[in-house]
C-alpha positions as CSV (number, residue, x, y, z in Angstrom):
1,M,2.0,155.5,118.4
2,N,-0.4,153.0,116.7
3,R,0.8,150.4,114.2
4,R,-0.3,152.5,111.1
5,D,1.6,155.6,112.5
6,A,4.7,153.4,113.1
7,L,4.7,152.1,109.6
8,K,4.4,155.6,108.2
9,F,7.3,156.7,110.4
10,A,9.5,153.8,109.1
11,L,8.7,154.5,105.5
12,A,9.4,158.2,105.9
13,A,12.8,157.2,107.5
14,L,13.6,154.9,104.6
15,A,12.7,157.7,102.1
16,G,15.0,160.2,103.9
17,G,17.9,157.6,103.9
18,A,17.3,157.2,100.1
19,S,17.4,160.9,99.6
20,A,20.6,161.3,101.4
21,C,22.1,158.4,99.4
22,A,21.0,160.1,96.2
23,G,22.5,163.4,97.3
24,Q,25.8,161.6,97.8
25,G,25.6,159.6,94.6
26,A,28.4,161.3,92.8
27,G,30.8,160.8,95.6
28,A,29.8,157.2,96.2
29,Q,30.2,156.4,92.5
30,S,33.7,158.0,92.4
31,L,34.6,155.9,95.4
32,A,33.3,152.7,93.9
33,S,35.1,153.3,90.6
34,A,38.5,154.2,92.2
35,P,41.1,151.6,91.2
36,P,42.2,149.1,93.8
37,R,45.3,150.0,95.8
38,R,45.4,147.4,98.6
39,I,46.2,144.4,96.4
40,V,47.2,140.8,97.4
41,A,48.9,138.7,94.8
42,M,49.1,135.0,95.2
43,D,51.5,134.0,92.4
44,F,55.1,135.0,91.8
45,G,54.4,135.8,88.1
46,L,51.7,138.1,89.1
47,I,53.8,139.8,91.7
48,E,56.3,140.6,88.9
49,M,53.4,141.8,86.8
50,L,52.3,144.2,89.4
51,L,55.8,145.5,90.0
52,T,56.3,146.2,86.4
53,L,53.2,148.3,86.3
54,G,54.7,150.3,89.2
55,V,52.4,148.8,91.8
56,T,53.7,147.2,95.0
57,P,51.4,144.6,96.4
58,L,50.1,144.9,100.0
59,A,50.9,141.3,100.6
60,T,51.7,138.0,99.0
61,S,52.5,134.4,99.6
62,V,56.0,133.6,100.9
63,P,57.7,136.8,99.7
64,D,61.1,135.6,100.7
65,W,60.6,132.7,98.2
66,Y,60.0,135.2,95.4
67,R,63.0,137.1,96.3
68,R,65.1,133.8,95.9
69,T,63.4,132.5,92.7
70,N,62.3,135.5,90.8
71,V,65.1,137.8,92.0
72,A,63.8,140.9,90.0
73,P,62.0,143.1,89.9
74,P,62.9,143.6,93.5
75,L,60.0,143.1,96.2
76,P,60.1,145.7,98.9
77,A,60.5,144.4,102.4
78,S,57.3,146.0,103.5
79,V,55.2,143.4,101.6
80,I,53.3,141.3,104.1
81,D,53.6,137.4,104.2
82,I,50.3,135.8,104.0
83,G,51.5,132.2,104.1
84,L,51.8,129.5,101.5
85,L,50.9,129.9,97.9
86,Y,47.8,127.7,98.0
87,Q,47.2,127.8,101.8
88,P,47.1,131.4,102.9
89,N,46.2,132.6,106.3
90,F,42.6,133.7,105.8
91,E,42.3,135.3,109.2
92,L,45.2,137.6,108.3
93,L,43.8,138.2,104.9
94,A,40.5,139.4,106.4
95,Q,42.3,141.7,108.8
96,L,44.3,143.3,106.0
97,R,41.0,144.4,104.2
98,P,42.4,144.3,100.7
99,D,40.7,145.9,97.7
100,L,41.6,143.1,95.3
101,F,43.0,139.6,95.2
102,V,45.0,138.6,92.0
103,I,45.1,134.8,91.5
104,T,45.8,132.3,88.9
105,P,43.5,129.4,87.7
106,A,45.3,127.0,89.9
107,H,43.8,129.0,92.9
108,A,40.3,128.2,91.7
109,P,39.4,126.1,94.9
110,L,40.1,129.2,96.9
111,R,38.2,131.7,94.9
112,A,34.8,131.6,96.7
113,Q,36.5,132.0,100.1
114,L,38.5,134.9,98.8
115,E,35.6,136.6,97.3
116,R,34.0,136.7,100.7
117,I,36.8,139.1,101.6
118,A,37.4,141.1,98.5
119,P,36.9,141.1,94.7
120,T,39.1,138.6,92.9
121,L,40.7,138.8,89.5
122,T,42.0,135.5,87.9
123,L,44.9,135.9,85.4
124,A,46.4,133.1,83.4
125,L,50.1,133.3,82.4
126,S,49.8,130.3,80.2
127,A,46.9,129.0,78.0
128,P,46.5,126.0,75.7
129,G,47.4,127.0,72.1
130,V,48.6,130.5,72.9
131,A,52.2,131.5,72.9
132,P,53.3,132.4,76.4
133,W,54.6,135.8,75.5
134,R,51.4,136.8,73.7
135,Q,49.4,135.4,76.6
136,I,51.4,137.2,79.3
137,A,51.1,140.5,77.3
138,A,47.4,140.1,77.1
139,E,47.1,139.4,80.8
140,T,49.3,142.3,81.6
141,R,46.9,144.6,79.8
142,R,43.9,143.1,81.6
143,L,45.5,143.7,84.9
144,A,46.5,147.3,83.9
145,Q,42.9,148.0,82.9
146,R,41.6,146.9,86.3
147,L,44.2,149.1,88.0
148,A,43.9,152.1,85.7
149,R,47.6,151.6,84.8
150,E,47.2,151.2,81.0
151,P,50.1,153.5,80.0
152,A,52.4,151.6,82.4
153,A,51.4,148.3,80.8
154,E,52.2,149.6,77.3
155,A,55.5,150.9,78.4
156,A,56.5,147.6,80.0
157,I,55.4,145.6,77.0
158,A,57.4,147.9,74.7
159,S,60.4,147.7,76.9
160,A,60.3,143.9,76.9
161,E,59.8,143.8,73.1
162,A,62.8,146.1,72.6
163,S,65.0,143.8,74.8
164,L,64.1,140.9,72.6
165,A,64.8,142.9,69.4
166,Q,68.2,143.9,70.8
167,V,69.1,140.2,71.6
168,R,67.8,139.1,68.2
169,Q,70.2,141.6,66.6
170,R,73.2,140.5,68.7
171,L,72.5,136.9,67.8
172,A,72.0,137.6,64.1
173,A,75.6,139.0,64.0
174,R,76.8,135.5,65.1
175,P,75.6,132.8,62.7
176,D,78.0,130.3,64.3
177,V,75.9,130.8,67.6
178,L,72.6,130.6,65.8
179,K,73.3,127.4,64.0
180,R,73.5,125.3,67.1
181,P,70.3,124.1,68.9
182,V,70.3,124.9,72.6
183,F,69.2,123.0,75.6
184,V,68.0,125.2,78.5
185,V,67.8,123.1,81.7
186,E,67.5,123.5,85.5
187,F,69.2,120.8,87.5
188,V,66.9,119.2,90.2
189,D,69.6,116.9,91.7
190,D,72.7,115.1,90.5
191,R,70.8,113.1,87.7
192,H,67.6,115.0,86.8
193,V,67.0,118.2,85.0
194,L,63.9,120.3,84.0
195,A,64.2,120.6,80.2
196,F,62.4,123.6,78.8
197,G,60.5,123.0,75.6
198,A,58.8,125.3,73.0
199,P,55.6,125.7,75.0
200,S,57.4,127.3,78.0
201,L,58.1,131.0,78.4
202,F,61.8,130.3,77.9
203,G,61.1,128.2,74.7
204,D,58.8,131.0,73.3
205,V,61.5,133.6,73.9
206,M,64.2,131.5,72.3
207,T,61.9,131.2,69.1
208,R,61.5,134.9,69.2
209,V,65.2,135.7,69.2
210,G,66.0,133.2,66.5
211,L,67.3,130.3,68.5
212,A,66.5,126.6,68.0
213,N,65.3,124.8,71.1
214,A,67.1,121.4,71.4
215,W,64.5,119.9,73.6
216,T,61.8,118.7,71.1
217,R,60.2,116.0,73.1
218,D,57.0,116.1,75.2
219,T,56.5,118.6,78.0
220,N,53.9,119.2,80.7
221,A,51.3,121.9,80.6
222,R,53.9,124.5,81.9
223,G,56.2,123.6,78.9
224,Y,59.0,121.6,80.6
225,A,59.9,118.0,81.2
226,M,61.6,116.4,84.2
227,T,64.1,114.0,82.7
228,D,67.3,112.0,83.4
229,F,70.1,114.1,81.8
230,T,71.4,111.1,79.9
231,R,68.1,111.3,77.8
232,L,69.3,114.6,76.4
233,A,71.9,112.7,74.3
234,A,69.1,110.8,72.5
235,V,67.4,113.9,71.2
236,R,67.8,114.7,67.5
237,D,70.7,117.0,66.9
238,A,72.1,116.6,70.4
239,G,75.5,116.1,68.9
240,E,75.5,119.7,67.6
241,A,73.8,121.2,70.5
242,C,75.0,123.3,73.4
243,L,73.6,123.3,76.9
244,V,72.9,126.2,79.2
245,Y,71.9,125.6,82.8
246,L,70.4,127.9,85.3
247,E,72.2,128.7,88.5
248,P,72.4,128.1,91.4
249,L,73.3,124.3,91.0
250,P,72.4,121.9,93.7
251,D,75.6,120.7,95.5
252,A,75.2,117.2,94.1
253,A,74.8,118.5,90.6
254,R,77.9,120.6,90.9
255,A,79.9,117.5,91.7
256,T,78.4,115.7,88.7
257,L,79.3,118.5,86.2
258,A,82.9,118.5,87.7
259,S,83.6,114.8,87.6
260,G,80.6,112.7,86.7
261,V,81.4,109.9,84.2
262,L,78.0,109.8,82.6
263,W,77.8,113.7,82.4
264,R,81.2,113.7,80.6
265,S,79.9,111.1,78.1
266,L,77.3,113.5,76.7
267,P,78.3,115.1,73.4
268,F,77.9,118.7,74.5
269,A,79.9,118.0,77.7
270,R,82.6,116.3,75.7
271,A,82.8,119.2,73.3
272,R,82.7,121.8,76.2
273,R,79.6,123.4,74.8
274,V,78.1,124.0,78.2
275,A,77.4,127.4,79.9
276,A,75.8,128.7,83.1
277,M,73.4,131.6,83.3
278,P,72.0,133.5,86.4
279,K,68.6,132.4,87.8
280,V,65.5,133.5,86.1
281,S,62.0,132.3,87.0
282,P,60.4,130.0,84.3
283,G,57.1,131.1,85.8
284,G,57.7,134.8,85.5
285,A,56.1,137.4,83.2
286,L,57.5,139.7,80.5
287,Y,60.2,141.1,82.6
288,S,61.6,137.7,83.4
289,G,61.2,136.7,79.7
290,A,63.3,139.7,78.5
291,R,65.9,139.1,81.3
292,F,66.2,135.4,80.2
293,A,66.8,136.5,76.6
294,R,69.6,138.8,77.6
295,Q,71.3,136.5,80.0
296,L,71.0,133.5,77.5
297,A,72.6,135.6,74.8
298,D,75.4,136.5,77.2
299,A,76.0,132.9,78.1
300,L,75.9,131.7,74.5
301,L,78.2,134.4,73.2
302,A,80.7,133.9,76.1
303,E,80.7,130.1,75.5
304,A,81.2,130.6,71.8
305,G,84.2,133.0,72.5
306,H,85.9,130.3,74.7
307,A,85.4,127.5,72.1
């Protein structure tokens, strides 16, 4: 076969391949448009979002940590551990052959490397100038659209909104509870707390159910401030406020609440306006926000009943 004949043969082969591809076009297009099923989520709030859509991720970062911090919705034991939140095992990720990575803007340095393995979707659970609840609802819909789970998203959002409406109704019946501003904190150690402000998911939910947030000072981009607990007393209206803390307490903090002199000097501690509530993730999505509202109302109403 001379060079010209070889070229004709190669062109004919290419044409035949193109015809075959054209004949399979409908099937290929259907496959390409199929929603992702093998999904790797690299943030606990995004795990929660997937689970509320009825989708179990193939894998995620430190799933046991999610089970301790987010608690619910429960994460099945079958979910594969891919390593740390910002240092995943890329060799394992390639072996898993995912259809989609779901990440946050904080994972931007990893995005190019992830996209060499699978398509990557970035979802932001918080955004400057946007109320967290509204932002999370919008991103829930974006994720649902990518996964062809739009009805599940609308059902999840409606359920969360209904939970907040029920809490609002419960609290409205107790003006003695509503009149007091509320500190919501998480103890870091025996002296420091994370105080959740208005820009946080917790703060936004408090506003939506009619509660006043006692922490009115500056926060970080996530809506909370780490502070010495004695600074809470310097906040306006601290004398009328009550405080709710997230469990579990560090051992040192438990000792402080039991017998700490400085702690007992705080106005809400002296007045015994302090209550505990079960753990909820401040970095969660709508499910966590609705659970926070219910549990906060339970804690406040129980505390008021004991006053």
